[in-house]
C-alpha positions, 0 to 999 in steps of 0.5 A, a space after each residue: 693480721 686479718 680483721 673480720 668484715 664487720 670490724 672493718 666496716 665499722 672502723 670505716 663507718 667511724 672514719 666516715 662519721 669523724 671525716 663528716 664532723 671535720 667537713 661540717 665547719 668547712 662547709 658552714 665557712 664557705 657558706 658564710 663566704 658565699 653570703 658575704 660575697 653575693 647576699 650582703 650588699 654592705 649590710 651583713 648580720 656581722 661587720 667581719 662579712 662585709 670585708 671582702 678579705 675576711 670573704 675571700 679567706 673564709 671562701 678559700 678555706 672553706 672550700 678547701 676543707 670542702 675538698 678535703 672532706 670529699 675526697 676522704 669520703 670518696 675514698 672511704 665509701 669506695 673501701 666499704 664497697 671493697 670490703 662488702 664485695 670482698 666478703 659479700 656481706 
């Protein structure tokens, strides 16, 4: 069963938004990790950001989510380009 190009593009746009929503907390975690690592000097706005273990976890988990999100965004955008090119929209 073949879908119309407009339907395919709409589905890809929904996937794109979903990935961006999933990726947002990872970006926030990574940003908080950078803040805790480089900007706090033991004086963070939250005590957990003074703990090197928590900061490393934030950097690792946030970076992993960001890397996954980047991979998914690139693959979805490539597929959108293929659909547009194939159907000359």
